[in-house]
MDTraj code that builds the backbone (N, CA, C; nanometers):
import mdtraj as md
import numpy as np

residues = "MET ALA MET THR PRO GLY GLY ASP ASP ASN MET MET SER GLU ILE ASN VAL THR PRO LEU VAL ASP VAL MET LEU VAL LEU LEU THR VAL PHE ILE VAL THR ALA PRO LEU LEU MET ASN ALA VAL PRO VAL ASN LEU PRO ARG ALA THR ALA ASP LEU SER THR THR GLN LEU GLU SER ALA ARG VAL SER VAL THR GLY ASP GLY THR LEU TYR PHE ASN ASP ILE GLY VAL SER GLN SER GLU LEU ASP ALA ARG LEU ARG ARG VAL ALA GLY ASN ALA ASP ALA THR VAL GLU ILE PHE ALA ASP GLU LYS VAL GLU TYR GLY ILE VAL ALA LYS VAL MET ALA ALA THR GLN ARG ALA GLY ILE SER ARG PHE THR PHE VAL MET LEU PRO GLU ALA VAL ARG".split()
xyz = np.array([
    [-0.6527, 4.8704, -4.3176],
    [-0.7047, 4.9283, -4.4378],
    [-0.7292, 5.0767, -4.4095],
    [-0.6707, 5.1568, -4.4894],
    [-0.6818, 5.3019, -4.4696],
    [-0.7970, 5.3546, -4.5520],
    [-0.8758, 5.4390, -4.4915],
    [-0.9899, 5.4997, -4.5604],
    [-0.9547, 5.6451, -4.5907],
    [-0.9795, 5.6865, -4.7116],
    [-0.9546, 5.8258, -4.7470],
    [-1.0831, 5.9057, -4.7268],
    [-1.0714, 6.0305, -4.6901],
    [-1.1923, 6.1078, -4.6660],
    [-1.2780, 6.1277, -4.7893],
    [-1.2241, 6.1064, -4.9073],
    [-1.3013, 6.1274, -5.0286],
    [-1.4007, 6.0161, -5.0555],
    [-1.3996, 5.9080, -4.9792],
    [-1.4942, 5.7973, -4.9973],
    [-1.4572, 5.7038, -5.1114],
    [-1.3353, 5.7091, -5.1543],
    [-1.2914, 5.6236, -5.2644],
    [-1.2267, 5.4985, -5.2078],
    [-1.3082, 5.4023, -5.1589],
    [-1.2481, 5.2791, -5.1061],
    [-1.2376, 5.1760, -5.2168],
    [-1.1245, 5.1093, -5.2153],
    [-1.0975, 5.0066, -5.3165],
    [-1.1122, 4.8676, -5.2552],
    [-1.2350, 4.8304, -5.2252],
    [-1.2599, 4.6999, -5.1654],
    [-1.2659, 4.5942, -5.2763],
    [-1.2179, 4.4757, -5.2411],
    [-1.2182, 4.3658, -5.3351],
    [-1.3556, 4.2979, -5.3320],
    [-1.4148, 4.2795, -5.4475],
    [-1.5486, 4.2205, -5.4506],
    [-1.5492, 4.0817, -5.5149],
    [-1.4329, 4.0238, -5.5494],
    [-1.4283, 3.8906, -5.6084],
    [-1.4170, 3.7847, -5.4992],
    [-1.4641, 3.6641, -5.5322],
    [-1.4528, 3.5513, -5.4411],
    [-1.3171, 3.4850, -5.4642],
    [-1.2489, 3.4527, -5.3568],
    [-1.1205, 3.3856, -5.3667],
    [-1.1465, 3.2347, -5.3782],
    [-1.1212, 3.1781, -5.4960],
    [-1.1496, 3.0371, -5.5212],
    [-1.0292, 2.9465, -5.4964],
    [-0.9172, 3.0010, -5.4601],
    [-0.7970, 2.9203, -5.4386],
    [-0.8176, 2.8130, -5.3309],
    [-0.8755, 2.8444, -5.2142],
    [-0.8977, 2.7377, -5.1152],
    [-0.9926, 2.6286, -5.1661],
    [-1.0927, 2.6665, -5.2435],
    [-1.1859, 2.5687, -5.2994],
    [-1.1134, 2.4748, -5.3960],
    [-1.0288, 2.5286, -5.4808],
    [-0.9528, 2.4475, -5.5746],
    [-0.8580, 2.3541, -5.4986],
    [-0.7942, 2.4021, -5.3940],
    [-0.7051, 2.3187, -5.3137],
    [-0.7787, 2.2001, -5.2524],
    [-0.8952, 2.2244, -5.1973],
    [-0.9743, 2.1169, -5.1360],
    [-1.0188, 2.0165, -5.2416],
    [-1.0618, 2.0638, -5.3570],
    [-1.1071, 1.9734, -5.4630],
    [-0.9915, 1.8867, -5.5151],
    [-0.8714, 1.9433, -5.5256],
    [-0.7572, 1.8639, -5.5707],
    [-0.7198, 1.7560, -5.4693],
    [-0.7307, 1.7874, -5.3413],
    [-0.7035, 1.6875, -5.2382],
    [-0.8069, 1.5747, -5.2450],
    [-0.9347, 1.6087, -5.2606],
    [-1.0393, 1.5063, -5.2718],
    [-1.0195, 1.4193, -5.3962],
    [-0.9838, 1.4812, -5.5075],
    [-0.9584, 1.4064, -5.6294],
    [-0.8430, 1.3087, -5.6105],
    [-0.7374, 1.3531, -5.5442],
    [-0.6229, 1.2660, -5.5177],
    [-0.6629, 1.1478, -5.4297],
    [-0.7440, 1.1721, -5.3278],
    [-0.7892, 1.0648, -5.2390],
    [-0.8714, 0.9627, -5.3170],
    [-0.9617, 1.0074, -5.4025],
    [-1.0431, 0.9144, -5.4812],
    [-0.9587, 0.8357, -5.5801],
    [-0.8607, 0.8983, -5.6418],
    [-0.7757, 0.8282, -5.7379],
    [-0.6944, 0.7196, -5.6673],
    [-0.6490, 0.7472, -5.5471],
    [-0.5683, 0.6496, -5.4732],
    [-0.6542, 0.5348, -5.4205],
    [-0.7755, 0.5632, -5.3726],
    [-0.8570, 0.4585, -5.3101],
    [-0.9409, 0.3772, -5.4086],
    [-0.9683, 0.4276, -5.5270],
    [-1.0544, 0.3551, -5.6219],
    [-0.9993, 0.2174, -5.6585],
    [-0.8711, 0.2020, -5.6906],
    [-0.8227, 0.0661, -5.7213],
    [-0.8288, -0.0286, -5.6023],
    [-0.8197, 0.0227, -5.4818],
    [-0.8254, -0.0620, -5.3631],
    [-0.9645, -0.1185, -5.3408],
    [-1.0674, -0.0489, -5.3869],
    [-1.2046, -0.0944, -5.3659],
    [-1.2423, -0.2084, -5.4593],
    [-1.1765, -0.2197, -5.5735],
    [-1.2140, -0.3242, -5.6686],
    [-1.1780, -0.4630, -5.6184],
    [-1.0599, -0.4799, -5.5659],
    [-1.0150, -0.6116, -5.5215],
    [-1.0027, -0.6133, -5.3700],
    [-1.1127, -0.6401, -5.3035],
    [-1.1105, -0.6449, -5.1578],
    [-1.0433, -0.7729, -5.1086],
    [-1.0481, -0.8792, -5.1864],
    [-0.9827, -1.0046, -5.1508],
    [-0.8511, -1.0097, -5.2285],
    [-0.7368, -1.0208, -5.1599],
    [-0.6095, -1.0201, -5.2316],
    [-0.5857, -1.1515, -5.3064],
    [-0.5868, -1.1426, -5.4385],
    [-0.5677, -1.2585, -5.5240],
    [-0.4666, -1.2193, -5.6318],
    [-0.3632, -1.3016, -5.6529],
    [-0.2678, -1.2784, -5.7609],
    [-0.3248, -1.3394, -5.8875],
    [-0.3776, -1.2543, -5.9753],
    [-0.4418, -1.3032, -6.0961],
    [-0.3371, -1.3398, -6.2006],
    [-0.3606, -1.4480, -6.2768],
    [-0.2686, -1.4822, -6.3854],
    [-0.2844, -1.3830, -6.5000],
    [-0.1821, -1.3748, -6.5823],
    [-0.1856, -1.2838, -6.6971],
    [-0.2183, -1.3636, -6.8228],
    [-0.3035, -1.3064, -6.9086],
    [-0.3409, -1.3727, -7.0329],
    [-0.3891, -1.2691, -7.1324],
    [-0.3897, -1.3067, -7.2578],
    [-0.4381, -1.2197, -7.3635],
    [-0.5789, -1.2647, -7.3998],
    [-0.6727, -1.1709, -7.3996],
    [-0.8111, -1.2042, -7.4348],
    [-0.8819, -1.0778, -7.4798],
    [-0.9910, -1.0949, -7.5537],
    [-1.0735, -0.9821, -7.5932],
    [-1.1576, -0.9385, -7.4748],
    [-1.1773, -0.8076, -7.4622],
    [-1.2569, -0.7553, -7.3523],
    [-1.4035, -0.7537, -7.3904],
    [-1.4880, -0.7950, -7.2991],
    [-1.6313, -0.7941, -7.3208],
    [-1.6845, -0.6537, -7.2988],
    [-1.7769, -0.6114, -7.3845],
    [-1.8329, -0.4772, -7.3716],
    [-1.9710, -0.4778, -7.3075],
    [-2.0315, -0.5944, -7.2892],
    [-2.1641, -0.6005, -7.2283],
    [-2.1516, -0.6153, -7.0777],
    [-2.2419, -0.5523, -7.0065],
    [-2.2446, -0.5603, -6.8612],
    [-2.3678, -0.6404, -6.8194],
    [-2.3467, -0.7549, -6.7601],
    [-2.4552, -0.8381, -6.7110],
    [-2.4502, -0.8392, -6.5587],
    [-2.5598, -0.8814, -6.4967],
    [-2.5608, -0.8964, -6.3521],
    [-2.4704, -1.0124, -6.3155],
    [-2.3745, -0.9878, -6.2265],
    [-2.2781, -1.0931, -6.1983],
    [-2.2507, -1.1050, -6.0498],
    [-2.2037, -1.2233, -6.0124],
    [-2.1568, -1.2501, -5.8772],
    [-2.0073, -1.2752, -5.8873],
    [-1.9350, -1.2468, -5.7808],
    [-1.7900, -1.2604, -5.7812],
    [-1.7505, -1.3722, -5.6853],
    [-1.6785, -1.4726, -5.7368],
    [-1.6247, -1.5799, -5.6546],
    [-1.4725, -1.5686, -5.6601],
    [-1.4094, -1.5543, -5.5445],
    [-1.2634, -1.5434, -5.5362],
    [-1.2080, -1.6661, -5.4667],
    [-1.0950, -1.7156, -5.5186],
    [-1.0258, -1.8286, -5.4581],
    [-0.8824, -1.7828, -5.4315],
    [-0.8443, -1.7771, -5.3043],
    [-0.7101, -1.7320, -5.2694],
    [-0.6095, -1.8460, -5.2883],
    [-0.4822, -1.8151, -5.2743],
    [-0.3763, -1.9129, -5.2954],
    [-0.3844, -2.0340, -5.2040],
    [-0.4413, -2.0149, -5.0837],
    [-0.4537, -2.1277, -4.9905],
    [-0.5860, -2.2020, -5.0058],
    [-0.6681, -2.1652, -5.1063],
    [-0.7927, -2.2363, -5.1338],
    [-0.9150, -2.1812, -5.0628],
    [-0.9030, -2.0668, -4.9942],
    [-1.0177, -2.0063, -4.9265],
    [-1.1132, -1.9477, -5.0296],
    [-1.2427, -1.9734, -5.0123],
    [-1.3452, -1.9261, -5.1053],
    [-1.4126, -1.8002, -5.0517],
    [-1.4398, -1.7065, -5.1419],
    [-1.5133, -1.5840, -5.1089],
    [-1.6230, -1.5656, -5.2123],
    [-1.7430, -1.5308, -5.1654],
    [-1.8538, -1.4988, -5.2542],
    [-1.8863, -1.3523, -5.2319],
    [-1.8657, -1.2703, -5.3351],
    [-1.8832, -1.1244, -5.3234],
    [-1.8102, -1.0712, -5.2003],
    [-1.6846, -1.1093, -5.1854],
    [-1.5934, -1.0623, -5.0804],
    [-1.6306, -1.1083, -4.9397],
    [-1.7127, -1.2117, -4.9272],
    [-1.7493, -1.2689, -4.7965],
    [-1.7006, -1.4131, -4.7956],
    [-1.6219, -1.4503, -4.6955],
    [-1.5702, -1.5864, -4.6857],
    [-1.6815, -1.6880, -4.6701],
    [-1.6780, -1.7954, -4.7506],
    [-1.7815, -1.8993, -4.7473],
    [-1.7157, -2.0367, -4.7569],
    [-1.7902, -2.1392, -4.7139],
    [-1.7472, -2.2773, -4.7336],
    [-1.8025, -2.3248, -4.8682],
    [-1.7639, -2.4449, -4.9088],
    [-1.8114, -2.4975, -5.0371],
    [-1.9633, -2.5134, -5.0377],
    [-2.0226, -2.5601, -4.9264],
    [-2.1687, -2.5778, -4.9226],
    [-2.2407, -2.4428, -4.9229],
    [-2.1838, -2.3435, -4.8543],
    [-2.2437, -2.2100, -4.8572],
    [-2.2353, -2.1498, -4.9974],
    [-2.1248, -2.1762, -5.0660],
    [-2.1093, -2.1266, -5.2025],
    [-2.2170, -2.1853, -5.2920],
    [-2.2442, -2.3157, -5.2773],
    [-2.3497, -2.3792, -5.3569],
    [-2.4845, -2.3112, -5.3339],
    [-2.5178, -2.2849, -5.2081],
    [-2.6467, -2.2223, -5.1760],
    [-2.6562, -2.0812, -5.2333],
    [-2.5487, -2.0048, -5.2207],
    [-2.5511, -1.8664, -5.2720],
    [-2.5583, -1.8635, -5.4247],
    [-2.4914, -1.9568, -5.4886],
    [-2.4986, -1.9624, -5.6352],
    [-2.6386, -2.0003, -5.6827],
    [-2.7073, -2.0882, -5.6085],
    [-2.8450, -2.1234, -5.6456],
    [-2.9364, -2.0018, -5.6360],
    [-2.9120, -1.9151, -5.5352],
    [-2.9930, -1.7926, -5.5237],
    [-2.9675, -1.6995, -5.6411],
    [-2.8424, -1.6888, -5.6837],
    [-2.8084, -1.6010, -5.7969],
    [-2.8666, -1.6562, -5.9259],
    [-2.8771, -1.7882, -5.9365],
    [-2.9253, -1.8524, -6.0593],
    [-3.0707, -1.8180, -6.0905],
    [-3.1429, -1.7600, -5.9958],
    [-3.2814, -1.7198, -6.0204],
    [-3.2916, -1.6112, -6.1258],
    [-3.1864, -1.5333, -6.1452],
    [-3.1827, -1.4294, -6.2471],
    [-3.1360, -1.4922, -6.3782],
    [-3.2125, -1.4746, -6.4843],
    [-3.1799, -1.5372, -6.6127],
    [-3.0498, -1.4838, -6.6723],
    [-3.0134, -1.3597, -6.6407],
    [-2.8915, -1.2989, -6.6958],
    [-2.7722, -1.3122, -6.6028],
    [-2.7794, -1.3988, -6.5053],
    [-2.6728, -1.4095, -6.4053],
    [-2.5452, -1.4662, -6.4657],
    [-2.4325, -1.4075, -6.4262],
    [-2.3019, -1.4598, -6.4619],
    [-2.2171, -1.4645, -6.3354],
    [-2.1126, -1.5437, -6.3380],
    [-2.0213, -1.5543, -6.2247],
    [-1.8818, -1.5181, -6.2737],
    [-1.8180, -1.4257, -6.2024],
    [-1.6797, -1.3904, -6.2309],
    [-1.5922, -1.4662, -6.1317],
    [-1.4986, -1.5454, -6.1814],
    [-1.4117, -1.6255, -6.0955],
    [-1.2736, -1.5608, -6.0908],
    [-1.2340, -1.5184, -5.9711],
    [-1.1022, -1.4627, -5.9460],
    [-1.0211, -1.5719, -5.8762],
    [-0.9350, -1.6415, -5.9498],
    [-0.8581, -1.7514, -5.8925],
    [-0.7104, -1.7134, -5.8890],
    [-0.6507, -1.7260, -5.7725],
    [-0.5077, -1.6996, -5.7578],
    [-0.4305, -1.7941, -5.8492],
    [-0.3216, -1.7457, -5.9081],
    [-0.2478, -1.8295, -6.0022],
    [-0.1809, -1.9488, -5.9348],
    [-0.1692, -1.9490, -5.8024],
    [-0.1059, -2.0598, -5.7314],
    [-0.2062, -2.1622, -5.6776],
    [-0.3354, -2.1381, -5.6953],
    [-0.4361, -2.2296, -5.6418],
    [-0.4409, -2.3572, -5.7262],
    [-0.4695, -2.4685, -5.6606],
    [-0.4778, -2.5966, -5.7309],
    [-0.5977, -2.5974, -5.8249],
    [-0.5801, -2.6666, -5.9375],
    [-0.6873, -2.6730, -6.0368],
    [-0.8131, -2.7389, -5.9810],
    [-0.7961, -2.8355, -5.8931],
    [-0.9115, -2.9071, -5.8383],
    [-1.0077, -2.8149, -5.7654],
    [-0.9540, -2.7163, -5.6962],
    [-1.0407, -2.6225, -5.6235],
    [-1.1187, -2.5361, -5.7226],
    [-1.0507, -2.4898, -5.8280],
    [-1.1184, -2.4096, -5.9305],
    [-1.2226, -2.4952, -6.0024],
    [-1.1917, -2.6218, -6.0267],
    [-1.2871, -2.7123, -6.0918],
    [-1.4117, -2.7304, -6.0059],
    [-1.3956, -2.7356, -5.8728],
    [-1.5121, -2.7470, -5.7835],
    [-1.5991, -2.6214, -5.7913],
    [-1.5369, -2.5041, -5.8029],
    [-1.6136, -2.3792, -5.8173],
    [-1.6900, -2.3808, -5.9490],
    [-1.6250, -2.4249, -6.0573],
    [-1.6931, -2.4334, -6.1869],
    [-1.8092, -2.5323, -6.1808],
    [-1.7882, -2.6467, -6.1157],
    [-1.8947, -2.7467, -6.1040],
    [-2.0111, -2.6930, -6.0216],
    [-1.9810, -2.6205, -5.9139],
    [-2.0878, -2.5626, -5.8315],
    [-2.1679, -2.4611, -5.9118],
    [-2.1002, -2.3854, -5.9961],
    [-2.1688, -2.2872, -6.0812],
    [-2.2628, -2.3570, -6.1779],
    [-2.2155, -2.4636, -6.2389],
    [-2.2999, -2.5366, -6.3333],
    [-2.4133, -2.6099, -6.2632],
    [-2.3882, -2.6660, -6.1436],
    [-2.4959, -2.7317, -6.0679],
    [-2.6060, -2.6333, -6.0304],
    [-2.5670, -2.5081, -6.0056],
    [-2.6663, -2.4071, -5.9688],
    [-2.7509, -2.3647, -6.0884],
    [-2.7094, -2.4022, -6.2093],
    [-2.7861, -2.3665, -6.3284],
    [-2.7359, -2.2400, -6.3959],
    [-2.6166, -2.1962, -6.3614],
    [-2.5579, -2.0774, -6.4249],
    [-2.4638, -2.1265, -6.5335],
    [-2.4948, -2.0920, -6.6573],
    [-2.4137, -2.1415, -6.7683],
    [-2.3060, -2.0429, -6.8111],
    [-2.3152, -1.9198, -6.7624],
    [-2.2158, -1.8199, -6.8013],
    [-2.1254, -1.7860, -6.6835],
    [-1.9980, -1.8149, -6.6984],
    [-1.9003, -1.7718, -6.5997],
    [-1.7723, -1.7337, -6.6715],
    [-1.6984, -1.6416, -6.6118],
    [-1.5751, -1.5934, -6.6725],
    [-1.4627, -1.5997, -6.5706],
    [-1.3415, -1.6160, -6.6206],
    [-1.2225, -1.6081, -6.5376],
    [-1.1635, -1.4689, -6.5550],
    [-1.1382, -1.4010, -6.4453],
    [-1.0815, -1.2671, -6.4512],
    [-0.9301, -1.2793, -6.4451],
    [-0.8625, -1.2156, -6.5421],
    [-0.7165, -1.2198, -6.5500],
    [-0.6639, -1.0795, -6.5778],
    [-0.5400, -1.0581, -6.5453],
    [-0.4736, -0.9334, -6.5791],
    [-0.4247, -0.9420, -6.7234],
    [-0.4261, -0.8312, -6.7964],
    [-0.3771, -0.8357, -6.9338],
    [-0.2273, -0.8635, -6.9365],
    [-0.1849, -0.9424, -7.0333],
    [-0.0439, -0.9753, -7.0480],
    [0.0285, -0.8552, -7.1079],
    [0.1505, -0.8318, -7.0633],
    [0.2272, -0.7191, -7.1149],
    [0.2613, -0.7422, -7.2615],
    [0.2383, -0.6412, -7.3435],
    [0.2673, -0.6503, -7.4852],
    [0.4165, -0.6275, -7.5058],
    [0.4778, -0.7157, -7.5832],
    [0.6238, -0.7043, -7.6059],
    [0.6526, -0.6526, -7.7438],
])
top = md.Topology()
chain = top.add_chain()
for i, resn in enumerate(residues, 1):
    res = top.add_residue(resn, chain, resSeq=i)
    for name in ("N", "CA", "C"):
        top.add_atom(name, md.element.get_by_symbol(name[0]), res)
traj = md.Trajectory(xyz[None], top)
């Protein structure tokens, strides 16, 4: 930088925001890519169906049943007896609901046992989570 003897220096006084914008775009991209991965920690192939979407948010527990019949309660592997105990604990909340994520290849009998365990625990509200069917 050359200085003139007259004292007329043309120094830049603005902040360069380009690096900040670059970092923010990278962070945004990382969040967009990882957000869908956080929703389904247990890999389940959900069946497709047409249904109305619920707009109310209630306190809920998540029960997942994989294609081989393995049970998960809030993304933690459990046996049928452990599932019963955990559902009884959730039933203490009057607004409790259970979301059932059942793989489309799982036998109906296993899903029926999950539904029966939910009802035995005293939870009357449960929903089946499905992917929306493609509109033709």
